[in-house]
Backbone as CSV, one residue per row, in Angstrom:
resi,resn,N_x,N_y,N_z,CA_x,CA_y,CA_z,C_x,C_y,C_z
1,MET,55.616,-39.465,79.430,54.728,-39.615,80.832,53.878,-38.495,80.071
2,SER,54.323,-37.759,78.931,53.059,-36.543,78.676,51.242,-37.360,78.550
3,GLY,51.413,-37.938,78.582,49.945,-38.547,77.638,49.175,-39.520,79.084
4,GLN,49.798,-39.544,80.469,49.103,-40.161,81.116,48.221,-38.987,82.310
5,PRO,47.230,-39.719,82.886,46.885,-38.979,83.845,47.244,-37.718,84.867
6,PHE,47.176,-37.091,85.341,47.765,-36.594,86.417,47.575,-37.316,87.776
7,VAL,48.476,-36.875,88.528,48.699,-37.449,89.849,48.271,-36.670,90.873
8,ALA,47.084,-36.054,91.518,47.197,-34.938,92.390,48.551,-35.315,93.401
9,ASP,48.294,-34.142,93.569,49.572,-33.766,94.754,48.514,-34.277,96.348
10,GLN,47.408,-33.475,96.509,46.447,-33.142,97.143,45.261,-34.547,97.361
11,GLN,45.637,-34.661,98.540,44.433,-36.016,98.621,43.627,-35.960,100.082
12,LEU,42.343,-34.693,99.750,41.800,-33.776,100.771,41.415,-35.252,101.670
13,GLY,40.876,-35.341,101.350,39.862,-36.400,102.981,39.093,-35.543,104.218
14,TRP,39.632,-35.895,105.134,38.736,-34.932,106.058,39.680,-33.527,106.082
15,ILE,40.514,-33.311,105.524,40.653,-31.823,104.978,40.255,-30.950,104.681
16,ARG,39.345,-31.249,103.505,38.813,-30.566,102.690,37.149,-29.695,103.645
17,HIS,37.260,-30.564,105.057,36.025,-30.034,105.268,36.872,-29.233,106.379
18,LEU,37.977,-28.446,107.093,39.033,-27.699,107.114,38.341,-25.917,106.787
19,PRO,38.596,-24.905,107.733,38.877,-23.610,107.017,39.720,-22.880,106.019
20,PRO,39.622,-22.720,105.253,40.466,-22.349,103.720,42.127,-22.159,103.918
21,ARG,42.069,-21.362,105.149,43.353,-21.327,105.308,44.336,-22.177,106.227
22,LEU,43.210,-22.670,107.576,44.112,-24.062,107.901,43.828,-25.065,107.382
23,ARG,43.183,-25.340,106.186,43.556,-26.846,104.965,44.998,-26.148,104.973
24,ASP,44.895,-25.389,104.198,46.751,-25.363,103.458,47.449,-25.286,104.686
25,TYR,48.188,-25.254,105.472,48.323,-25.582,106.977,48.451,-26.883,106.883
26,ALA,47.658,-27.089,106.974,47.374,-28.847,106.841,48.160,-29.807,105.319
27,LEU,48.264,-28.726,104.618,48.484,-29.641,103.312,49.803,-29.552,103.274
28,LEU,50.499,-27.964,103.802,52.009,-27.909,103.927,52.679,-29.158,105.017
29,ALA,51.425,-29.858,105.847,51.890,-30.478,106.386,51.727,-32.020,105.912
30,ARG,51.543,-31.682,104.172,51.158,-33.561,103.812,50.143,-34.309,105.676
31,TRP,49.127,-33.626,106.232,48.319,-34.194,106.727,46.913,-35.199,106.462
32,ASP,47.341,-34.408,104.697,46.235,-35.385,104.050,46.803,-36.746,103.297
33,ARG,48.178,-36.689,103.753,48.999,-37.492,102.714,49.326,-38.642,104.302
34,PRO,49.179,-39.737,105.199,49.872,-39.903,106.131,51.250,-40.992,105.642
35,ILE,50.936,-41.290,104.065,51.650,-42.624,104.144,53.590,-42.078,104.384
36,GLY,53.906,-40.672,104.206,55.012,-39.995,104.754,55.440,-40.647,106.416
37,THR,54.326,-40.119,107.063,54.407,-39.945,108.714,54.923,-41.638,108.890
38,TRP,53.772,-42.873,108.527,54.226,-43.864,108.191,55.736,-44.324,107.942
39,LEU,56.099,-43.869,107.087,57.675,-44.331,106.723,58.878,-43.815,107.401
40,LEU,58.032,-42.715,108.818,59.101,-41.904,109.021,58.760,-42.653,110.384
41,LEU,57.824,-43.003,110.591,56.658,-43.685,112.016,57.894,-44.739,112.696
42,LEU,57.267,-45.998,111.407,57.875,-47.673,111.324,59.249,-48.075,111.882
43,PRO,60.718,-46.915,110.910,61.697,-47.534,111.646,61.891,-47.174,113.309
44,CYS,61.544,-46.290,113.867,61.398,-45.661,114.834,60.552,-47.472,116.096
45,TRP,59.518,-48.082,115.515,59.132,-48.606,116.204,60.337,-49.968,116.204
46,TRP,60.255,-50.387,114.560,61.504,-51.385,114.777,62.449,-50.980,115.313
47,GLY,63.169,-50.111,115.799,64.197,-50.273,116.999,64.091,-50.534,117.622
48,LEU,62.699,-49.992,118.708,62.034,-50.151,119.728,61.425,-51.272,119.721
49,ALA,61.568,-52.403,118.780,60.855,-53.456,118.962,62.244,-54.593,119.065
50,LEU,63.495,-54.104,118.123,64.275,-55.123,118.399,65.175,-55.060,119.931
51,ALA,65.233,-54.279,120.224,66.148,-53.969,121.133,65.844,-55.127,122.224
52,PRO,66.024,-55.473,122.679,66.284,-56.151,123.824,65.757,-56.172,125.681
53,GLY,64.866,-56.894,125.767,65.095,-56.191,127.651,64.069,-55.262,127.699
54,GLY,63.528,-54.642,128.956,63.339,-53.051,128.946,61.818,-53.652,129.785
55,ASP,61.178,-52.595,130.473,59.408,-52.796,130.460,58.498,-52.191,130.036
56,PRO,57.757,-53.364,129.078,57.024,-53.154,128.356,55.741,-51.642,128.212
57,ALA,55.795,-51.220,129.616,54.898,-49.911,129.731,55.373,-48.776,129.362
58,THR,57.658,-48.598,129.318,58.083,-47.931,128.969,58.277,-47.827,127.970
59,ARG,58.031,-48.903,126.958,57.778,-49.618,125.440,56.959,-48.839,124.810
60,LEU,55.533,-48.475,125.377,54.275,-48.699,124.560,54.340,-46.549,124.963
61,LEU,54.946,-46.154,125.995,54.851,-45.191,125.932,56.168,-44.356,124.907
62,HIS,57.255,-45.090,124.572,58.319,-44.342,123.955,57.181,-44.465,122.557
63,ALA,56.420,-45.888,122.708,55.824,-45.902,121.153,54.943,-44.910,120.573
64,ALA,54.595,-44.291,121.816,52.605,-42.845,121.404,53.751,-42.124,121.038
65,LEU,55.324,-41.606,122.240,56.020,-40.393,121.674,56.692,-40.377,120.393
66,PHE,56.646,-41.313,119.690,57.504,-41.409,118.073,56.531,-41.390,117.074
67,THR,55.246,-41.027,117.722,54.317,-41.321,116.941,53.991,-40.048,117.094
68,VAL,53.492,-39.379,118.112,53.823,-37.956,118.027,54.774,-36.967,117.730
69,GLY,56.348,-37.360,117.991,57.294,-36.694,117.031,56.978,-36.793,115.477
70,ALA,56.563,-38.536,115.329,56.556,-38.518,114.016,56.087,-37.646,112.567
71,VAL,54.282,-37.876,112.807,53.804,-36.724,112.417,54.505,-34.997,113.088
72,ALA,54.789,-34.324,114.084,55.332,-33.393,114.020,56.519,-33.269,113.271
73,MET,57.134,-33.807,112.838,58.800,-34.025,112.783,58.795,-34.026,111.151
74,ARG,57.641,-35.036,110.610,57.472,-34.865,109.019,56.419,-33.728,109.395
75,GLY,55.922,-32.973,109.154,55.029,-32.254,108.885,56.259,-31.036,108.795
76,ALA,57.419,-30.650,109.434,58.232,-29.832,109.996,59.126,-30.305,108.080
77,GLY,59.553,-31.265,108.787,60.732,-31.683,106.790,60.052,-31.729,105.733
78,CYS,58.832,-31.136,106.119,57.304,-30.818,104.496,57.188,-29.593,104.434
79,THR,57.594,-28.558,105.491,57.564,-27.530,105.785,58.426,-27.135,104.550
80,VAL,59.952,-27.566,105.598,60.932,-26.895,104.436,61.268,-26.902,103.272
81,ASN,60.814,-28.284,103.255,61.262,-28.668,101.479,60.233,-28.041,100.999
82,ASP,59.578,-27.176,101.104,58.746,-26.192,100.690,58.864,-25.166,100.329
83,LEU,59.697,-24.793,101.546,60.189,-23.661,101.798,60.988,-23.566,100.634
84,TRP,61.849,-24.548,100.564,63.216,-24.572,99.368,63.208,-24.203,98.238
85,ASP,62.179,-25.715,97.564,61.208,-25.602,96.477,60.538,-24.917,95.756
86,ARG,59.642,-23.959,96.652,58.862,-23.155,96.300,58.483,-22.766,94.507
87,ASP,59.517,-21.915,94.248,59.796,-21.573,92.630,60.044,-23.549,92.013
88,ILE,60.580,-24.333,92.473,60.622,-25.973,91.332,59.036,-26.463,91.627
89,ASP,58.872,-25.831,92.420,56.951,-26.964,93.109,55.762,-26.300,91.698
90,ARG,56.265,-25.003,91.094,55.527,-23.802,90.476,55.734,-24.735,89.079
91,GLN,56.834,-25.545,88.881,56.803,-26.009,87.344,56.700,-26.953,87.263
92,VAL,55.890,-27.757,88.107,55.780,-29.406,88.276,54.901,-29.770,88.267
93,ALA,53.879,-30.551,87.279,52.601,-30.437,87.602,51.960,-30.909,88.474
94,ARG,52.710,-32.045,89.310,52.196,-32.607,90.166,51.842,-31.859,91.870
95,THR,53.168,-30.533,91.910,53.276,-30.131,92.871,52.592,-28.678,92.641
96,ARG,52.587,-27.445,91.718,52.415,-26.533,92.108,50.696,-26.112,92.170
97,ASP,49.824,-26.584,92.723,49.316,-26.255,93.863,49.233,-26.244,94.679
98,ARG,50.476,-26.779,95.727,51.073,-26.585,96.667,51.083,-25.401,97.581
99,PRO,50.443,-25.421,98.724,50.141,-23.939,99.320,51.217,-23.077,99.096
100,LEU,52.452,-23.544,99.311,53.406,-21.637,99.129,53.954,-21.753,97.622
101,ALA,54.027,-23.169,96.652,53.964,-23.377,95.426,53.050,-21.930,94.587
102,ALA,51.873,-21.930,94.761,50.161,-21.630,94.617,50.499,-19.699,95.159
103,GLY,51.193,-19.773,96.155,51.379,-18.381,96.868,50.131,-18.344,97.749
104,ARG,49.641,-19.474,97.953,48.280,-18.994,99.055,48.388,-19.087,100.356
105,LEU,49.333,-19.635,100.940,51.022,-18.883,102.293,51.822,-18.312,101.893
106,ARG,52.224,-17.514,102.508,53.744,-16.766,102.452,55.331,-17.601,103.403
107,PRO,55.905,-17.599,102.804,56.920,-18.168,103.708,57.290,-17.281,104.621
108,ARG,56.718,-16.468,105.233,57.259,-15.933,107.075,56.086,-16.911,107.724
109,GLN,54.605,-17.251,107.272,53.839,-17.726,107.652,54.145,-19.220,107.815
110,ALA,55.140,-19.603,106.312,55.481,-20.989,106.854,56.596,-21.142,108.096
111,VAL,57.056,-20.354,107.946,58.261,-20.230,109.496,57.909,-20.598,110.479
112,VAL,56.810,-19.389,110.551,56.052,-20.012,112.252,55.556,-21.067,112.516
113,PHE,54.956,-21.631,111.210,54.316,-22.831,111.579,55.645,-24.100,111.105
114,PHE,56.716,-24.171,110.520,57.670,-24.853,111.130,58.071,-24.870,112.152
115,LEU,58.430,-23.761,113.325,58.708,-23.456,114.228,57.619,-23.682,115.604
116,LEU,56.177,-24.085,115.187,55.353,-24.492,115.671,55.444,-25.910,115.928
117,GLN,55.623,-26.238,114.382,55.637,-28.015,114.624,57.463,-28.853,115.472
118,SER,58.262,-27.575,115.116,59.773,-28.030,115.706,59.026,-28.064,117.225
119,ALA,58.453,-27.124,117.688,58.420,-27.218,119.647,57.533,-28.374,120.008
120,VAL,56.401,-28.959,119.205,56.208,-30.604,119.416,57.057,-31.109,119.573
121,GLY,58.342,-31.239,118.218,58.811,-31.861,118.034,60.087,-31.941,119.400
122,LEU,59.856,-31.150,119.714,61.406,-30.712,120.553,60.803,-31.071,122.057
123,ALA,59.479,-30.831,122.061,58.333,-31.416,123.389,58.604,-33.357,123.481
124,VAL,58.711,-33.669,122.284,58.827,-35.276,122.549,60.317,-35.502,123.075
125,LEU,60.979,-34.543,121.855,62.622,-34.996,122.641,62.965,-35.434,123.796
126,LEU,61.934,-33.876,125.054,62.172,-33.758,125.982,61.928,-35.074,126.909
127,ALA,60.891,-35.671,126.810,60.488,-36.938,127.240,61.164,-37.803,127.157
128,LEU,62.330,-37.999,126.152,62.955,-39.404,125.737,64.197,-39.278,126.478
129,PRO,64.766,-40.836,126.942,66.046,-40.788,128.066,66.719,-40.064,127.424
130,PRO,68.368,-39.684,127.826,68.795,-38.902,127.359,69.739,-39.039,126.243
131,THR,70.038,-40.410,126.108,70.479,-40.676,124.999,70.253,-40.938,123.733
132,ALA,68.951,-41.115,123.821,67.875,-41.020,122.584,67.539,-39.468,122.501
133,ARG,67.869,-39.106,123.332,67.485,-37.263,122.935,68.891,-36.853,121.902
134,TRP,70.276,-37.248,122.010,71.046,-36.777,121.818,71.224,-36.974,120.123
135,VAL,70.598,-38.646,119.886,70.958,-39.279,118.927,69.489,-38.116,117.680
136,ALA,68.602,-38.844,118.894,67.204,-37.742,117.829,67.647,-36.906,117.207
137,LEU,68.375,-35.785,118.169,68.987,-34.034,117.426,70.071,-34.187,116.780
138,ALA,70.602,-34.685,116.754,72.023,-35.561,115.268,71.036,-35.311,114.046
139,SER,69.929,-35.988,113.911,69.499,-35.950,112.663,68.997,-34.652,112.422
140,VAL,68.854,-33.394,112.901,68.243,-31.743,112.709,68.925,-31.214,111.377
141,PRO,70.160,-31.931,111.309,70.861,-30.735,110.365,70.530,-31.440,109.079
142,LEU,70.176,-33.591,108.693,69.788,-33.600,107.856,68.216,-33.406,107.244
143,ILE,67.210,-33.423,108.247,66.273,-32.762,108.259,66.129,-31.270,107.021
144,LEU,66.990,-30.289,107.635,66.959,-28.948,106.946,67.896,-29.346,106.346
145,LEU,68.543,-29.732,105.830,69.336,-29.942,103.942,69.398,-31.089,103.454
146,TYR,68.098,-31.540,103.382,67.908,-32.927,102.635,67.300,-32.492,101.394
147,PRO,66.111,-30.971,101.450,65.738,-30.301,100.313,66.774,-30.278,99.096
148,LEU,67.779,-29.959,99.782,69.221,-29.371,98.231,69.319,-30.318,98.017
149,ALA,69.524,-31.675,98.250,70.357,-32.948,97.860,69.971,-33.192,96.402
150,LYS,68.553,-32.621,95.662,68.668,-33.053,94.322,69.359,-32.191,93.171
151,ARG,69.138,-31.227,94.029,70.202,-29.970,92.957,71.642,-30.463,93.510
152,VAL,72.414,-31.442,94.066,73.671,-31.094,94.389,73.884,-32.917,93.344
153,THR,73.077,-33.721,93.538,73.369,-34.722,93.428,72.525,-36.062,92.823
154,TRP,72.566,-37.110,92.356,71.740,-37.810,91.213,71.047,-38.955,92.755
155,TRP,71.441,-38.708,93.507,70.980,-39.530,94.628,70.532,-39.174,95.755
156,PRO,69.540,-38.325,95.429,68.318,-37.645,96.191,68.475,-38.653,97.248
157,GLN,67.645,-39.110,97.113,66.407,-40.666,97.550,67.964,-41.739,98.390
158,ALA,69.004,-41.631,98.403,70.179,-41.937,100.027,70.024,-41.202,100.791
159,VAL,70.412,-40.003,100.737,69.640,-38.581,101.039,68.595,-39.147,102.512
160,LEU,67.984,-39.203,101.679,66.520,-39.311,102.092,66.492,-39.885,102.817
161,GLY,67.276,-41.603,102.838,66.737,-43.122,103.303,68.162,-42.487,104.681
162,VAL,69.066,-41.896,104.580,69.618,-41.339,105.775,68.802,-40.915,106.887
163,THR,68.264,-39.755,105.896,67.300,-39.041,106.898,66.172,-39.614,107.438
164,PHE,65.476,-40.699,106.759,63.620,-40.965,107.339,64.461,-41.780,108.604
165,ASN,65.168,-43.066,107.665,65.210,-43.568,109.526,66.571,-43.728,110.187
166,TRP,66.346,-42.595,110.422,67.177,-42.193,111.839,66.623,-42.562,112.917
167,GLY,65.055,-43.074,112.895,64.276,-43.307,114.232,65.050,-44.372,114.470
168,ALA,65.383,-45.922,113.285,65.458,-46.849,114.046,66.843,-46.636,114.880
169,LEU,67.614,-45.768,115.269,68.867,-45.339,116.064,68.181,-44.364,116.950
170,VAL,67.237,-44.348,117.474,66.197,-43.787,118.435,65.662,-44.036,118.871
171,GLY,64.838,-45.532,118.303,64.095,-46.604,118.772,65.399,-47.162,119.946
172,TRP,65.873,-47.783,119.561,67.078,-48.990,119.994,67.565,-47.470,121.592
173,ALA,68.118,-46.610,120.979,68.482,-46.037,122.117,68.026,-45.693,122.663
174,ALA,66.117,-45.410,122.526,65.289,-44.995,123.981,65.642,-46.407,124.629
175,ALA,65.238,-47.694,123.903,65.400,-48.659,124.943,66.518,-49.434,125.891
176,ARG,67.850,-48.863,124.677,68.667,-49.914,125.300,70.011,-48.506,126.189
177,GLY,70.067,-47.449,126.143,70.606,-45.873,126.721,71.750,-45.718,125.869
178,THR,72.192,-47.297,124.218,73.188,-46.798,123.957,72.977,-47.117,122.235
179,LEU,74.311,-46.973,121.277,74.013,-47.297,120.461,74.819,-48.993,120.024
180,GLU,73.870,-50.123,119.064,74.681,-50.918,118.808,74.852,-51.181,117.721
181,LEU,75.535,-52.769,117.445,75.249,-53.228,115.651,74.354,-53.533,115.396
182,PRO,72.892,-54.756,116.358,72.022,-54.807,115.710,71.218,-53.432,115.039
183,ALA,71.531,-51.877,116.278,70.490,-50.581,115.380,71.488,-50.206,113.958
184,LEU,72.491,-50.709,113.665,73.374,-49.769,112.990,73.043,-50.659,111.945
185,LEU,73.046,-51.851,111.683,72.518,-52.753,110.195,70.671,-52.454,110.506
186,LEU,70.298,-52.154,111.482,68.812,-52.201,111.021,68.094,-50.868,110.696
187,TYR,69.474,-49.747,110.579,69.417,-48.376,110.523,69.904,-48.756,108.899
188,LEU,70.413,-49.204,108.606,71.414,-49.663,107.400,69.986,-49.830,105.853
189,ALA,69.332,-51.206,106.945,67.675,-52.072,106.016,67.381,-51.310,105.754
190,GLY,67.265,-49.912,107.071,65.892,-48.793,105.849,66.169,-47.724,105.596
191,VAL,67.967,-47.297,105.307,68.314,-46.591,104.082,67.888,-46.751,102.698
192,PHE,68.710,-48.707,102.622,68.244,-49.286,101.213,66.462,-49.182,100.835
193,TRP,65.945,-50.186,101.913,64.817,-49.899,101.625,64.124,-48.031,101.366
194,THR,63.999,-47.388,101.846,64.111,-45.808,101.117,64.381,-45.520,99.463
195,LEU,65.822,-46.001,99.198,66.392,-46.220,97.959,65.077,-46.661,97.317
196,GLY,64.682,-48.147,97.665,64.246,-48.781,96.713,63.047,-47.937,96.595
197,TYR,61.583,-47.781,97.816,60.502,-46.633,97.296,60.211,-45.292,97.158
198,ASP,61.622,-44.609,97.420,61.743,-43.611,96.416,61.859,-43.078,95.237
199,THR,62.876,-44.314,95.081,62.998,-44.547,93.447,61.812,-44.231,92.450
200,VAL,61.057,-45.811,93.289,59.741,-45.374,92.486,58.424,-44.581,92.685
201,TYR,58.684,-43.535,93.609,57.941,-42.288,93.846,58.692,-40.909,92.492
202,ALA,60.169,-41.343,92.595,60.409,-40.139,91.569,60.322,-40.453,90.244
203,HIS,60.197,-41.915,90.108,59.339,-42.244,88.438,58.330,-41.004,88.152
204,GLN,57.434,-40.718,89.026,56.232,-39.707,88.548,56.463,-38.984,88.265
205,ASP,57.765,-38.181,88.365,57.921,-36.646,88.577,59.287,-36.735,87.185
206,ARG,59.750,-37.772,87.067,61.137,-37.580,86.411,61.380,-36.747,84.879
207,GLU,59.839,-36.658,84.035,60.490,-34.971,83.357,60.080,-34.332,83.470
208,ASP,59.497,-34.315,84.437,59.573,-32.759,85.383,60.392,-32.665,85.582
209,ASP,61.172,-33.740,86.326,62.814,-33.204,86.961,63.483,-32.821,85.978
210,ARG,63.745,-33.225,85.395,64.538,-33.553,83.751,64.992,-31.619,83.156
211,ARG,63.258,-31.357,82.908,62.320,-30.061,82.639,63.532,-29.181,82.958
212,VAL,63.007,-28.921,84.978,63.312,-27.874,85.380,65.220,-28.165,86.172
213,GLY,65.670,-28.937,85.847,67.151,-29.729,86.144,67.069,-30.234,87.630
214,VAL,66.429,-30.460,88.214,67.196,-31.337,89.322,67.197,-33.085,89.264
215,ARG,68.077,-33.460,90.221,67.857,-34.755,90.042,67.727,-35.624,90.898
216,SER,67.822,-36.888,90.423,66.959,-38.288,91.504,67.636,-39.645,90.391
217,THR,67.254,-40.956,91.671,68.399,-41.656,90.943,66.784,-42.757,89.482
218,ALA,65.858,-41.684,89.888,64.958,-42.492,88.779,66.151,-41.867,87.156
219,LEU,65.948,-40.622,87.518,66.682,-40.076,85.979,68.014,-41.403,86.058
220,TRP,68.639,-41.034,86.830,70.124,-41.601,87.710,70.389,-42.931,86.801
221,LEU,69.349,-44.161,87.109,69.275,-45.248,86.838,68.829,-45.553,85.554
222,GLY,67.467,-44.617,85.105,66.741,-44.690,84.407,66.347,-45.957,83.474
223,ALA,66.266,-46.435,82.881,65.676,-48.230,82.098,66.648,-49.115,83.414
224,ALA,67.865,-49.547,83.550,68.025,-49.743,84.680,67.197,-49.988,85.831
225,SER,66.507,-48.909,86.237,65.637,-48.665,87.682,65.363,-50.282,88.874
226,ARG,64.464,-50.691,87.481,63.686,-51.873,87.911,64.646,-52.812,88.882
227,ARG,65.764,-53.185,87.916,67.149,-54.368,88.679,67.366,-53.513,89.615
228,TRP,68.083,-52.310,89.846,68.720,-51.424,90.998,66.908,-51.287,92.073
229,ILE,66.073,-51.076,92.200,65.263,-50.990,92.885,65.146,-52.743,93.924
230,ALA,65.668,-54.114,92.978,65.248,-55.337,93.470,66.383,-55.599,94.236
231,GLY,68.151,-54.809,93.378,68.844,-54.794,94.456,68.786,-53.918,95.943
232,PHE,68.125,-53.496,96.099,67.622,-52.649,97.691,66.965,-53.479,98.133
233,TYR,66.188,-54.107,97.301,65.108,-54.200,98.472,66.272,-55.595,98.850
234,ALA,67.493,-56.189,98.112,67.806,-57.733,98.417,68.515,-56.806,99.608
235,ALA,69.516,-56.070,99.447,69.712,-55.026,100.358,69.379,-54.899,102.242
236,MET,68.701,-54.737,101.699,67.352,-54.700,103.065,67.100,-55.741,104.110
237,LEU,66.460,-57.390,102.727,65.919,-58.281,103.903,67.694,-58.594,104.291
238,LEU,68.711,-58.683,103.188,69.814,-59.395,104.201,70.023,-58.492,105.341
239,LEU,70.170,-57.257,105.182,70.116,-56.179,106.344,69.060,-56.535,107.564
240,LEU,68.318,-56.702,107.293,67.393,-57.102,108.211,67.563,-59.038,108.727
241,ALA,68.309,-59.456,108.421,67.802,-60.702,108.746,69.114,-60.475,109.751
242,ALA,70.416,-60.049,109.505,71.869,-59.748,110.434,71.480,-58.997,111.251
243,ALA,70.854,-58.063,111.159,70.661,-57.024,112.341,69.259,-57.679,113.634
244,GLY,68.380,-58.875,112.742,67.734,-59.424,113.709,69.190,-60.611,114.391
245,LEU,69.703,-61.248,113.035,70.040,-62.187,114.534,71.841,-61.423,115.317
246,ALA,71.444,-60.077,114.998,73.216,-59.631,116.135,71.988,-59.147,117.564
247,ALA,70.479,-58.951,117.060,70.293,-58.805,118.304,69.947,-60.123,118.973
248,GLY,69.483,-61.509,118.904,69.960,-62.804,119.605,68.419,-63.324,119.197
249,LEU,67.781,-62.874,117.519,66.484,-63.479,117.634,67.252,-64.479,116.189
250,GLY,66.081,-65.922,116.253,65.794,-66.255,115.730,65.336,-67.059,114.656
251,ILE,65.083,-68.136,114.760,64.838,-69.277,113.001,63.194,-68.029,113.357
252,ALA,61.969,-67.742,114.492,60.754,-67.616,113.457,61.166,-66.250,113.665
253,HIS,62.637,-64.969,113.207,62.141,-64.151,112.507,62.711,-64.456,111.396
254,LEU,63.604,-65.115,110.891,63.618,-64.942,110.105,62.564,-65.782,108.548
255,ALA,62.094,-66.662,109.600,60.883,-66.947,108.500,59.815,-66.057,108.058
256,ALA,59.800,-65.437,109.605,58.796,-64.662,109.177,59.179,-63.512,108.300
257,LEU,60.438,-63.137,107.919,61.118,-62.075,107.156,60.230,-62.483,105.371
258,GLY,59.811,-63.430,105.124,59.130,-64.055,104.683,58.194,-63.651,103.825
259,VAL,57.498,-62.815,104.808,56.135,-61.687,104.252,56.881,-61.068,103.754
260,PRO,57.345,-60.000,104.504,58.039,-58.382,103.880,58.418,-59.297,102.126
261,ALA,59.715,-60.145,102.268,60.296,-60.544,101.036,59.116,-60.885,99.702
262,GLY,58.292,-61.465,100.415,56.864,-61.663,98.912,56.665,-60.415,98.187
263,LEU,56.589,-59.496,99.719,55.392,-57.880,98.929,56.344,-57.418,98.444
264,LEU,57.630,-57.389,98.390,58.438,-57.029,97.632,58.735,-57.414,96.588
265,VAL,58.408,-58.844,96.653,58.724,-59.397,95.276,57.854,-59.002,94.096
266,TRP,56.278,-58.803,95.170,55.399,-58.667,94.144,55.428,-57.012,93.214
267,HIS,55.732,-56.503,94.863,55.880,-55.328,94.319,56.642,-54.893,93.285
268,VAL,58.322,-55.171,93.102,58.729,-54.975,92.019,58.208,-55.828,90.811
269,ARG,57.691,-56.927,90.580,57.493,-57.213,89.130,56.326,-56.480,88.638
270,THR,54.929,-56.197,90.023,53.996,-55.740,88.718,53.929,-53.517,88.665
271,VAL,54.924,-53.240,89.809,54.804,-51.738,89.365,55.703,-51.021,88.229
272,ASP,54.214,-50.338,87.439,54.685,-49.932,86.331,55.270,-48.632,86.138
273,LEU,56.866,-48.460,86.055,57.308,-47.331,86.168,56.794,-45.946,85.409
274,ASP,56.738,-46.692,84.276,56.291,-45.706,83.485,54.875,-45.078,83.739
275,ASP,54.288,-45.454,84.696,52.729,-45.069,85.053,52.988,-44.224,86.139
276,ARG,52.374,-43.092,86.037,52.209,-42.286,87.400,51.362,-42.601,88.465
277,VAL,50.194,-43.019,87.853,49.677,-43.325,88.951,49.916,-45.050,89.749
278,SER,50.484,-46.161,89.169,50.900,-47.430,89.890,52.379,-46.803,90.478
279,CYS,52.766,-45.824,89.866,54.321,-45.460,90.644,53.694,-45.156,92.531
280,LEU,51.988,-44.400,92.547,51.997,-43.252,93.918,51.312,-44.602,94.486
281,ARG,50.764,-45.648,93.784,49.917,-47.029,94.352,50.511,-47.778,95.341
282,HIS,51.822,-48.014,94.081,53.065,-48.955,95.069,53.884,-48.133,95.814
283,PHE,54.058,-47.267,95.651,54.793,-46.267,97.225,53.876,-46.513,98.625
284,ARG,52.807,-46.096,98.063,51.927,-46.120,99.102,52.099,-47.604,99.960
285,PHE,52.077,-48.604,99.454,52.162,-50.253,99.587,52.980,-50.132,101.132
286,HIS,53.980,-49.347,100.728,55.130,-49.542,101.519,54.790,-49.490,102.952
287,ARG,53.842,-48.853,103.447,52.967,-48.960,104.670,53.023,-50.579,105.086
288,GLU,52.399,-50.983,104.753,52.179,-52.585,104.692,53.497,-53.035,104.845
289,VAL,54.386,-52.807,103.578,55.210,-53.880,103.749,56.905,-53.773,105.473
290,GLY,56.518,-51.923,105.689,56.676,-52.272,106.812,56.366,-52.143,108.226
291,LEU,54.838,-52.620,107.812,54.568,-53.367,109.275,54.587,-54.769,109.284
292,ALA,55.098,-55.651,108.015,55.411,-57.078,107.969,56.510,-56.734,108.560
293,VAL,57.005,-56.090,107.846,58.676,-56.636,109.097,58.382,-56.115,110.652
294,LEU,57.876,-54.929,110.922,57.486,-54.604,112.553,56.940,-55.908,112.964
295,ALA,56.294,-56.792,112.495,55.630,-58.168,112.761,56.678,-59.246,113.179
296,ALA,57.605,-59.187,112.298,58.440,-60.610,112.219,59.685,-59.988,113.592
297,ILE,59.808,-58.605,113.363,60.747,-58.553,114.724,60.315,-58.835,115.887
298,LEU,58.674,-58.645,115.807,57.569,-58.624,117.385,57.625,-60.461,117.409
299,LEU,57.375,-60.683,116.673,57.493,-62.679,116.270,58.551,-63.198,116.811
300,GLY,59.624,-62.453,115.983,61.129,-63.025,116.914,61.384,-63.110,118.197
301,ARG,61.304,-61.835,118.195,61.313,-61.132,120.146,60.576,-61.965,120.708
302,LEU,59.545,-62.199,120.617,57.924,-63.222,121.438,59.003,-64.657,121.777
303,LEU,59.233,-65.391,120.694,59.617,-66.608,120.447,61.262,-66.681,120.990
304,ASP,61.836,-65.630,120.960,63.479,-66.307,120.613,63.318,-66.871,122.309
């Protein structure tokens, strides 16, 4: 991959109009790259939509709260990640211009910013029903420790999946006041989804990761990655179908899952794991996959 075009870690967009210091905080929280927020938010909406019963107005309120919470906690998680990884980031072409790695922000400033974002997350947490509040709180250690995973395991993508899809449990708990089998199946589906798309994402950095000594499924699976990624998505789809059946959804949901299934087949067949640009483009494509899953759940609930 040494001769391939550099893929910028920053997609400035509207952020380029901010004053330089504010721009660095926005970059630290990845506000320039909303795909991560989408991938954190969508499982929350899945869980909320899959749960039967409930008042529609309350569901919409919870969906809005999850949106605010996803922006805040994704930003807080990225801030923690960059605090842990600032020395590694300086050695990786894609990440060396991040605000902490480049020295434009100091660790103390990042810690204060993390606390401010966490305060927003706490406000959202307190607005949720009690069971959902406790379920969400249980994810905090995962958010803090995930950045260490690449140092100790070849499967940091699995740790990210366990962390990033916690919202499926929170969404169900917000609607139902408890955790039940459909929520657990939906959560596992999300874990396998993340294993797939984040392995694709990790292929951008595999040479840099090998050089600096951090681990990933892209390095561990190597040439077999495409087959494993296909397997991860197959497991995801089976678990989505099982979650729908366990939640009382019928044939409409199963038929509608054909849309995300088709998107994933196209993705696996066309992504070039040796091309950084292709990996990034296909990673971002998973917002559409997640929205297709949400549409399948909503259709199944509407027609059940």
